[in-house]
PLY file of the C-alpha trace (Angstrom):
ply
format ascii 1.0
element vertex 323
property float x
property float y
property float z
element edge 322
property int vertex1
property int vertex2
end_header
-59.33 33.50 25.50
-61.39 30.28 25.59
-58.24 28.15 25.25
-56.46 30.15 27.96
-59.30 29.78 30.46
-59.70 26.10 29.62
-55.97 25.36 30.02
-55.63 27.29 33.30
-58.92 25.95 34.75
-59.80 29.44 36.03
-63.40 28.53 35.23
-64.70 25.09 34.34
-67.49 23.99 32.06
-70.85 23.15 33.64
-70.70 20.18 36.02
-74.38 19.38 35.61
-76.77 17.63 33.30
-80.45 16.72 33.63
-81.33 13.04 34.03
-84.65 11.24 33.99
-84.03 9.50 37.32
-82.64 12.36 39.45
-83.25 15.58 37.53
-80.35 18.01 37.68
-77.25 16.00 38.62
-73.49 15.76 38.24
-71.94 14.71 34.92
-70.43 11.23 35.10
-66.64 11.26 34.83
-66.46 15.07 34.84
-63.10 16.46 35.98
-63.25 19.56 38.21
-61.05 22.16 39.87
-62.71 24.20 42.62
-61.53 27.61 43.84
-63.55 28.74 46.86
-62.74 29.26 50.56
-60.47 26.29 50.05
-59.32 24.43 46.95
-59.92 20.99 45.47
-59.28 18.93 42.36
-61.26 15.81 41.60
-63.65 13.97 39.36
-67.27 12.89 39.62
-67.21 9.13 39.31
-68.97 7.10 36.63
-72.01 6.73 38.89
-72.48 10.53 39.24
-71.46 11.02 42.86
-68.23 12.01 44.65
-65.46 9.74 45.84
-64.38 6.22 44.79
-66.33 4.63 41.95
-68.26 2.11 44.03
-70.82 0.34 41.83
-74.44 -0.24 42.88
-73.78 -3.98 43.35
-72.25 -4.59 46.78
-70.35 -7.57 48.16
-72.09 -9.02 51.22
-68.87 -8.76 53.24
-68.68 -4.99 52.76
-70.27 -2.46 55.12
-71.57 0.42 53.01
-72.59 3.83 54.34
-74.21 6.62 52.31
-73.74 10.29 53.20
-76.60 12.65 52.29
-76.58 16.38 52.90
-75.82 19.79 51.47
-72.56 21.48 50.49
-70.97 20.64 53.86
-71.17 16.97 52.90
-70.30 17.64 49.26
-67.11 19.29 50.51
-65.74 20.97 47.40
-63.31 22.91 49.61
-60.97 19.95 50.19
-59.46 17.07 48.23
-61.23 13.76 48.76
-58.28 12.39 50.75
-58.79 15.23 53.28
-62.60 14.96 53.29
-64.27 13.46 56.36
-65.59 10.75 54.00
-62.10 9.34 53.47
-61.11 9.81 57.12
-64.27 8.04 58.28
-63.81 5.19 55.80
-60.21 4.54 56.89
-60.78 4.79 60.63
-64.05 2.83 60.67
-62.45 0.04 58.62
-59.65 -0.17 61.18
-62.05 -0.22 64.13
-64.40 -2.85 62.68
-61.59 -4.84 61.04
-63.41 -5.35 57.77
-63.95 -3.39 54.58
-66.06 -0.25 54.77
-67.22 1.86 51.81
-68.39 5.44 52.38
-70.29 7.00 49.47
-70.62 10.80 49.25
-74.03 11.81 47.87
-73.82 15.37 49.19
-75.29 18.09 46.96
-75.15 21.85 47.35
-78.43 23.36 48.49
-80.06 20.10 49.55
-82.57 20.15 52.42
-84.47 17.21 53.94
-86.92 17.10 51.02
-84.12 16.87 48.45
-82.28 14.28 50.54
-85.37 12.11 50.85
-86.10 12.24 47.11
-82.45 11.53 46.24
-82.36 8.63 48.69
-85.54 7.05 47.33
-84.69 7.31 43.64
-80.90 7.05 43.53
-79.03 6.29 46.76
-81.02 3.14 47.56
-79.76 1.57 44.32
-76.35 1.27 46.02
-77.76 -0.83 48.89
-76.25 1.11 51.80
-76.36 -0.60 55.19
-76.75 2.85 56.74
-77.73 6.23 55.36
-76.59 9.33 57.25
-78.80 12.41 56.80
-76.77 15.53 57.69
-79.11 18.35 58.71
-79.20 21.72 60.45
-82.28 23.52 61.76
-82.91 25.18 58.40
-83.05 21.86 56.54
-86.39 20.89 58.10
-88.19 23.26 55.69
-88.20 21.81 52.14
-88.03 24.53 49.48
-88.13 22.65 46.14
-87.08 25.84 44.35
-85.16 24.16 41.51
-87.65 23.16 38.78
-85.17 20.59 37.46
-84.80 18.68 40.74
-86.98 15.94 42.16
-89.90 17.02 44.32
-91.84 15.31 47.10
-95.55 15.61 47.83
-98.10 13.89 50.03
-100.72 11.91 48.12
-103.43 10.03 50.06
-101.30 10.12 53.20
-98.31 8.66 51.32
-95.14 10.36 50.12
-94.66 10.55 46.37
-91.47 11.55 44.55
-92.25 13.51 41.39
-89.93 13.16 38.41
-91.93 15.36 36.08
-89.88 18.42 35.12
-91.59 21.45 33.48
-91.26 21.14 29.72
-90.44 24.84 29.34
-87.40 24.44 31.62
-86.31 21.25 29.88
-86.45 22.99 26.49
-84.51 26.00 27.79
-81.90 23.75 29.39
-81.51 21.70 26.20
-80.95 24.89 24.20
-78.25 26.24 26.51
-76.44 23.12 27.76
-74.39 22.68 24.58
-72.81 26.06 25.35
-72.31 25.83 29.14
-71.11 22.22 28.95
-68.52 22.95 26.25
-67.57 26.60 26.72
-65.74 27.80 29.84
-66.44 31.45 29.03
-70.18 31.01 28.54
-70.44 28.96 31.71
-68.52 31.70 33.56
-71.01 34.31 32.32
-73.91 32.08 33.32
-72.43 31.62 36.83
-71.80 35.37 37.17
-75.43 36.06 36.31
-76.57 33.64 39.04
-74.13 35.10 41.59
-75.23 38.69 40.97
-78.86 37.62 41.25
-78.29 35.85 44.59
-75.71 38.18 46.24
-76.23 41.54 44.58
-73.87 43.50 42.35
-72.13 45.69 44.95
-71.11 42.90 47.36
-69.66 41.01 44.41
-67.68 43.95 42.99
-66.69 45.58 46.32
-65.89 42.43 48.27
-63.18 44.09 50.41
-65.77 46.48 51.88
-68.17 43.68 52.78
-67.60 41.24 55.69
-66.08 37.95 54.55
-68.44 35.03 54.77
-71.69 36.95 55.08
-73.25 34.62 52.52
-72.29 31.60 54.64
-74.07 32.78 57.81
-76.21 29.93 59.08
-79.87 30.72 58.44
-81.09 28.41 61.20
-82.18 31.27 63.46
-84.79 32.32 60.88
-86.60 29.05 61.46
-86.52 28.76 65.25
-90.12 29.89 65.69
-91.52 28.31 62.56
-93.83 25.31 62.71
-92.43 22.15 61.15
-94.21 21.43 57.82
-96.40 18.34 57.56
-94.32 17.02 54.67
-91.22 17.04 56.90
-93.08 15.13 59.59
-94.14 12.61 56.96
-90.57 12.25 55.69
-89.24 11.47 59.16
-92.06 8.99 59.78
-91.14 7.13 56.59
-87.37 6.85 57.18
-86.09 3.32 57.82
-85.33 3.13 61.56
-82.91 0.25 60.99
-80.81 2.03 58.37
-81.19 5.77 58.96
-78.98 7.91 61.18
-79.75 11.62 61.51
-76.68 13.83 62.04
-76.82 17.41 63.28
-73.97 18.94 61.27
-74.15 22.33 62.98
-72.49 23.93 66.01
-76.02 25.08 66.89
-78.14 22.35 68.56
-81.33 21.20 66.85
-84.42 22.97 68.13
-86.48 21.03 70.69
-89.37 20.13 68.37
-86.94 18.97 65.71
-85.15 16.70 68.16
-88.59 15.42 69.19
-89.29 14.55 65.56
-86.12 12.46 65.46
-86.74 10.79 68.82
-90.46 10.12 68.34
-89.66 8.23 65.14
-86.98 6.22 66.99
-84.23 7.29 64.60
-80.58 7.00 65.58
-78.96 10.39 66.13
-75.40 11.75 66.10
-74.70 15.30 67.23
-71.67 17.20 65.88
-72.37 20.28 68.02
-69.91 19.45 70.80
-67.23 18.31 68.34
-67.34 21.62 66.48
-67.56 23.69 69.67
-64.53 21.91 71.18
-62.52 23.09 68.18
-63.71 26.64 68.80
-62.85 26.42 72.51
-59.35 25.31 71.53
-58.89 28.35 69.31
-59.69 26.59 66.02
-62.52 28.12 64.01
-63.89 25.19 61.94
-65.11 27.63 59.28
-62.02 29.83 58.88
-59.64 29.42 55.94
-56.31 31.13 56.60
-55.04 30.94 53.00
-58.01 32.90 51.63
-58.93 34.77 54.84
-62.51 33.63 54.43
-65.18 32.01 56.56
-67.32 29.32 54.98
-67.56 25.54 54.97
-65.58 23.16 57.18
-61.81 23.51 56.91
-59.26 20.69 57.11
-59.22 20.65 60.92
-63.00 20.33 61.00
-63.00 17.48 58.48
-60.43 15.60 60.59
-62.47 16.08 63.77
-65.78 15.18 62.13
-64.35 12.07 60.45
-62.77 10.80 63.67
-65.88 11.50 65.76
-68.19 9.77 63.28
-65.88 6.74 63.22
-66.13 6.46 67.02
-69.92 6.86 67.10
-70.62 4.57 64.15
-68.35 1.80 65.36
-70.22 1.81 68.68
-73.62 1.76 66.93
-72.64 -1.05 64.56
-70.96 -3.21 67.20
-73.95 -2.78 69.49
-76.28 -4.00 66.73
-74.07 -6.98 65.96
-73.91 -8.12 69.61
0 1
1 2
2 3
3 4
4 5
5 6
6 7
7 8
8 9
9 10
10 11
11 12
12 13
13 14
14 15
15 16
16 17
17 18
18 19
19 20
20 21
21 22
22 23
23 24
24 25
25 26
26 27
27 28
28 29
29 30
30 31
31 32
32 33
33 34
34 35
35 36
36 37
37 38
38 39
39 40
40 41
41 42
42 43
43 44
44 45
45 46
46 47
47 48
48 49
49 50
50 51
51 52
52 53
53 54
54 55
55 56
56 57
57 58
58 59
59 60
60 61
61 62
62 63
63 64
64 65
65 66
66 67
67 68
68 69
69 70
70 71
71 72
72 73
73 74
74 75
75 76
76 77
77 78
78 79
79 80
80 81
81 82
82 83
83 84
84 85
85 86
86 87
87 88
88 89
89 90
90 91
91 92
92 93
93 94
94 95
95 96
96 97
97 98
98 99
99 100
100 101
101 102
102 103
103 104
104 105
105 106
106 107
107 108
108 109
109 110
110 111
111 112
112 113
113 114
114 115
115 116
116 117
117 118
118 119
119 120
120 121
121 122
122 123
123 124
124 125
125 126
126 127
127 128
128 129
129 130
130 131
131 132
132 133
133 134
134 135
135 136
136 137
137 138
138 139
139 140
140 141
141 142
142 143
143 144
144 145
145 146
146 147
147 148
148 149
149 150
150 151
151 152
152 153
153 154
154 155
155 156
156 157
157 158
158 159
159 160
160 161
161 162
162 163
163 164
164 165
165 166
166 167
167 168
168 169
169 170
170 171
171 172
172 173
173 174
174 175
175 176
176 177
177 178
178 179
179 180
180 181
181 182
182 183
183 184
184 185
185 186
186 187
187 188
188 189
189 190
190 191
191 192
192 193
193 194
194 195
195 196
196 197
197 198
198 199
199 200
200 201
201 202
202 203
203 204
204 205
205 206
206 207
207 208
208 209
209 210
210 211
211 212
212 213
213 214
214 215
215 216
216 217
217 218
218 219
219 220
220 221
221 222
222 223
223 224
224 225
225 226
226 227
227 228
228 229
229 230
230 231
231 232
232 233
233 234
234 235
235 236
236 237
237 238
238 239
239 240
240 241
241 242
242 243
243 244
244 245
245 246
246 247
247 248
248 249
249 250
250 251
251 252
252 253
253 254
254 255
255 256
256 257
257 258
258 259
259 260
260 261
261 262
262 263
263 264
264 265
265 266
266 267
267 268
268 269
269 270
270 271
271 272
272 273
273 274
274 275
275 276
276 277
277 278
278 279
279 280
280 281
281 282
282 283
283 284
284 285
285 286
286 287
287 288
288 289
289 290
290 291
291 292
292 293
293 294
294 295
295 296
296 297
297 298
298 299
299 300
300 301
301 302
302 303
303 304
304 305
305 306
306 307
307 308
308 309
309 310
310 311
311 312
312 313
313 314
314 315
315 316
316 317
317 318
318 319
319 320
320 321
321 322
């Protein structure tokens, strides 16, 4: 059974490991096949992120842009060549007429706290000229629920990234990783346990009687009347105004006080709301996958539109700075 599952790639081994610098992260060089709303095959590069294996050292003639965000940026539903990362890289290179490198640091479940910590401890090592933070309304409320991820706290009015992971969790992870990293079956059972815990047993077993995509419903509306946490305000105050671009990745506009947080800190802003809504107005649901009849993350049409729109906006921003 183990050999059958391994050869057919129905379920993969665990994609994660725990590292001193970033906590829980992707395994360098790990091959993956993803079955979800869409489908993708790929490999985490040797530097533990998605896309081409661009090294930390950067040639001065290259324009490098880092993408930070959650599973929408990670984009496990499409092949890299169809991801907005690749579309943006190609079109921006053509517009600027010099080499552009787009690095995908997207991670499932990331909010602004995770993005900030990841940027400070890992992404900055790659010397990006610009870092794009993809957010929705819900991402302004850091959760820090994963004990094996980096955390951010305010210490004497300064932001501190904590790398200390609870020893009990480290010991438990060390005991189990040999199984989930080398056994497809045991990793499948581990994933099933997590899925049942998060979604419930009946929705998982009786999927046809439950609305498709209910787990992907945007949770932004839960946060519309919630005060922005002080740590989020501190994060936005500390972002580099010369290198940071905030991107609203949602069809729902950012709430007024969240836009004020971006504007008051003089951060560049790109809004994908109109781009996504134009698709909808033209009869294209950016979240609908015909092959699986599911709603979820951006489909191929959405990735094309997002990549092209970002290329237009970024070329204008960069050319304006150069002139």
